N, C-alpha and C positions, 0 to 999 in steps of 0.2 A: 870166793864168790865170783871173781873175775873169770876164773877158768870155767866155772859152772855156767856162767852167763854166755861165755863164748861157745861152749858146747851146745847150750840150748839154741843159740842163734844158728849154729851150724845145722842142728837137727831140723829147725824150722825151714831153713833154706832148702835142705834136702827134701823135706816134705812138699814144699812149694814146687820144687823142680820135678819131683815124682808125680805130683798132681797134674803138672802140665802135660805129662805124657798120656793122660787119660784122653786128651783131645787128639784127634788124628785128622790129617788133611781130608777135606771133603772130596771124594773121588768125582771125576767127571761123570755126567749122566751115562749110565751103561746103555749101549746101543743093542736093541733086540735084533739078533741076526735074521729072524723071520720077518720082522718089520722092515729091516733094511732090504731084504729080498723083495718084499712087496713094493717098496719105493722104487727099486730098480726096474721091476716089471712094469710099474705104473709109468715110469719115464719112457720105457721102450714102447708101451702101448700108445703113449701120447705122441711120440715121434711117428709111429706107424699110422696113427689117425691123421696126423698132419700131412703125411705123405699121400694118404688116400684122398684127403680133401684137395690137395694140390692137383692130384691126377684128375679128380672129378672136375675141378675148375678148368683144367686144360681141355678136358673132354667137352665141357660146356662151350668153350670158345670154338672148338671144332664143329660142334653141333650148330652153333650160331652162324658160323661161316658157311656151312653147307645149306642149311634151310632153317627158316624161322618156324620151328615146330614147338608150339607152346606146351603141348603135352610132354614131349621129351624133356624140355627145359624144366618143367615142373617136377618130373620124376628125379632129374639130376639135382635140383635144388633141395628136394626132400632128403636125398642122400647126403648132400652137403650139410643140411640142417642137423641130421642125425649124427654125422661125424663131428660137427662142431660141439654139439651137446655132450658127446662122449669125451671130447678133448677138455671141455669145461669141467666135467666130473673128475677127470684125472688131475687137472690143475687144482681143483678144490681139495682133493685127497692130499696132494703134495703140500699145499698151503697149510692144511690142518696139521700135517706131520711136522713141518718146519716151525709152526707156531708152538707145538708142544716141546720141540727142541729148545726154542728160545726160552720158554717158561722154565724148563728143567735146568738149563744152563744159568739162567738168572737166579734161581733158587740156590744152586750150588755156589754161585758167585757170592751171594749174600751170606751163606753159611761160612765160607772161607774167610770173608772179610771180618765177620764177627770173631772167628777163631783167631785171626791175625791180631785184631785189636786186643783180645784177651791176653794173647802171648806177649804182645808188646808191653802191656801193662805189667805183667809179671816180670818181664825183663827190666823194665824201668825201675820197679821196686827193688829188684836185686842189685841193680847198678847203684841205686841210692844207698842201699845198705853197705855195699863195698866202699862207696865214697865216704860214708860216715865213719867207718872203722879205720880208714886210712890205709896207706900202703904197708904198714908194719903189723897189721892185725894178725896175719898168719903167723908171723914170728912170735908175737905175744902169746898166741894160742899154744904154740909149741913150747915156749919157755915156761908157761904156767903148768906144765905137766908135773905131777907129784912123783911119778916113777917112770921107769923106762917103758913099762907096759902101757901106762897112760899116754906116754909120748907116742908110742906106735899107734894107739887108737886115734889120738888127735891127728896124726899124720894121714891115716886112712880117711878120716872124715874130710880133711882138707882136700885130698885127692878126689873123693867123691863129689865134693862141692864144685871143684874145678871142672870135673867131667860134666856135671849137670849144667854148669854155666855154659860150657861149650855146646852141649846138646840144646840148651835153650836158644842160643844164638843161631844154631843150625836150624832149629824148629822155626824160628821167625823167618829165616831166609827161605826155608822150604815153603812156608805158607805164602810168602810174597811171590815166589815163583808160581805156586798153584793159582794164586789170585790173577797173575798175569796171563797164565794159560786159559783160565776160565773166561777172562775178559776177551781174549782173542777168539775163543770159541763163540762167545756171545756175539761179538762183532761179525764173525763169519756167518752165524745163524741168522742174524738180523739182515745181513746183505743177501743171503739166500732167500729169506722170507720176502724181502723187497722185490727181488727178481721174480719170485713165483707170483707175488701179487700183481706185478706188472704183466706177467704172462696171463694171469687170470683176467685182468682188465682187457688185454688184447683179445682173448677168447670171447669175452662178453661182447666186445665191439664187433668181432667177427660174427657172433651169433645174431646180434641185432641187424648187421648188414645183410646176412643171409635171409633173416626173417623179412626184412624190407623187400629184398629181391623176390622172395617167395610171394609176398602180398602183391607186388607189382606184376609178377608173372601170372598169378591167379587172376588179376584184373584183366590182363591181356587174354588169358585163356578164356575167361568168361565172356569177354567182349567178342573174341573170335567165335566162341560157341554160339553166342547170340546172333552174330552176323550169319553164321552158317545156318542156324535155325530159320532166320528170316529169309535167307537165300533159298532154303529148302521149301519153305512155305510159298515163296514167290514162284519157284520153278514148278511146284505142284499145281498152283493156280494157273500159271501160264500154259502148262501142258494140258490141263483139263480144258481150257478154252480152245487150245489148238486142236485137241482131239474132237471136241464138239464141232469145230469149224470143218474139219475133214469129213466128219459124219454128215454134216449139212451139205457139203459139196458133193459127197457121194450120193446122197438122197436126190439132189438136184440132177446129177448125171443120170441116175436111174430113171428119174421122172421124165427127163428129156428123152431118154431112149424109149420109154414106154409110150410117150406121146408120139414120137417119130414112128414107132411101130404101128400105132393106131391109125395115124394119118397116112401110112404107107410110104413115108419118106425114107424108110430104111434105118439102119443103125447109125450111131454117131460116127463111127469109123473104126478101123482096126485098132487093136490094142498094140501100143508101141513098146510096152514093157511087160515082161513075163518072167516066170521062174527060170527060164532058159538063159536069161541074161546074168544070172548070178556069177560073180567073179570076172565079168568082162567089161563093166562100165568104166569109163574114164573118170578121173577125179575132178570134182567141180573147181578145185583150186589146189595148187601145190603148197604144202606147208607141213609143219609139225603137228602131230595129233596132241591136242590139249587134254581131251577126255574121251573116253570110249563109251560105247553103248552099254547100258546095264547099270548095275549098282556100283557106286564109288564111295568107299569108306573113307571119311575124313580123319585127320590126325586126332581130332577131339572125340571121335567115336560116332558122330552122326553119319548118316548114309544118304547120299544123293542118288537119284535115279535119272539117268540120261536116256532119252529116246532116240538119240542120234550121236554123231561124233562131232567134236569141236576141232576145227583145223585152223591153226594159227597162220596168219599172213598179214603183211602190212596193210594198213587202211588204204582203200582205193584200188586194191588188186582186183582185176576182173574175175567174176565168178561165172562159170559156164554150165549150161544144161548138160546133164549126163546122158540124156536120151530125148528124142523128139517127143513133144507133148503140147498140150494146150494150156495156156495160162489161166488157172482157176482163180488165183488171187495175186495181185500185184499192188502192194501198198503197205501202209503202216498196220501193224497188228500189235495189240496191247501185250507188253512183256517182251516182245522180240524186235520191236522197231520195224523198219522197212523189211517186208517179207515177200517172197515169191513162192507160189505153190503151182507145180505143174501136174496136170492130170494126164495120165498115159492110157486111160481106158481100162475097163475091166476091174476097177477098184484099186489100181496102182497109182501112187502119187510120190513125187519127190518134192522135198521142202528145203528151201534155202533161207536160213534165218540169220538175224543180226547183220543185215546188209546196211551199207551206208547210203547207197542210192539204188533205185530200181530202174532197170533198163528195158522193161517189156510192158505190154499193155494187156489187161485182162481180155480174155476171149480170143486173143491171137495165138497162132501156132508158132512154136519156136523149134528150131532144129538142134540136134545133138551138137554140142560144142559152141552154140550161140551164147553170147554174153547176156545174162539175165540181170546182172547188177554188179555191185562192187563190195568188197569186204568192209565191214563196219565193226561194231561191237566194242569200240574203244572205251565206252562208259561202263562196260560190264566188269565184274571182278576178275574175269579171265583175261581181259585185255582184247586188243584187236583180233578178231577171228570170225569165222562163219560156222554156223551149225548146219550140218547136212543130215536130213532124215529121209528114210524110205518107208512108205506105208504100203502094205499089200494085204489083199483079202485073205482071210483064214477060214477055210471050210465054208466058203460062200457067204460069210458074215461081213461085218464092218471091217474096214482096213485097220490093220494093226502095225505098230512100229516094229521094224526089223533092224538087225545089225547091219549098218551100211558096209562095214568091212567085208561082209560075205558077198556083197554085190559088186564092190569096186575092184578094179584090176589090182592084183597084188603088186606092191611096190617094194623095192629093195630096202631092207631094214625094218619093214613092217611085219611083225609076226602074225 
């Protein structure tokens, strides 16, 4: 009975040991090569997007240092906004991948831990069995053999049990190593997930910053657009009043000539300005051209129409008559401030607008080169300057605004 019991115990131990090998170490989560390639491409795209955003931000600083152009800033910010949203999408993709890695590694870690606990339980039961039988149990098994053949069988059983015991210990050691590897992978995945979440937070903060800047720039853009619209409306109203005034002055001149002809007093006098003077007139003041005759498209898309040229000069600089004429108006005029208009006969007029002070009297004649006033315009959006206009008759009709640069002497550097 003792030999039979020992043989049964040996078979049970062998069965337990064999059953243990049904379990296998949980492999680390397999990495899909295609997914890994997508992650690498996503990381490259993210770096490229960030580089493009940095370039756009540098370009923005250059734009701001050159000119405060709200329209260009807005286009740049829209590009930055698009780049930041793309970077955020890439960060989301990488966070999602890292999260799935953490979940897979955590699941593998739990499976390995369960297998390790089960293997340890089997090993502990085996150790208890060995302890209960005592150190001479193997000898007793051998001595209990009935024959030499039975002895050989018992010896082979003992060898198998010893081998399975070693495999059991190796199995526990292997599972402990796998558990450690899975734990390290989990810690690495958690660290990467934390880094990616921080990256995402940075991109979200960047997105909000760019959106705030976009709103701010939109506000500036709209404000500038409104200012330009207001300025446009003001200029149109001022120009309409000025044109009406010149028409009234021309009517008065013609009426005066008609009355003089009726009374026999003769004409008002010879015309001092004509088409032959084009390109020969001296400049009313030296300075930089602020704006030119004709249409002027603003950065925000609105269009201003100038009927003269703006010449920048320090406030108080003398402004001189470009040709001999009679003072038709000398005083304040709505929209332009102190104004001087010279009549040169025959429907020709020169206008000196945005003056600070007027230096002539209505009805008096002034000579070419005589000071008619000083530069003003400090309160205008363009700053200190004088606007110079020339009005000439067209087809015998009312005086029309002409391009002063076609009448003034060509200066070096003025195309």
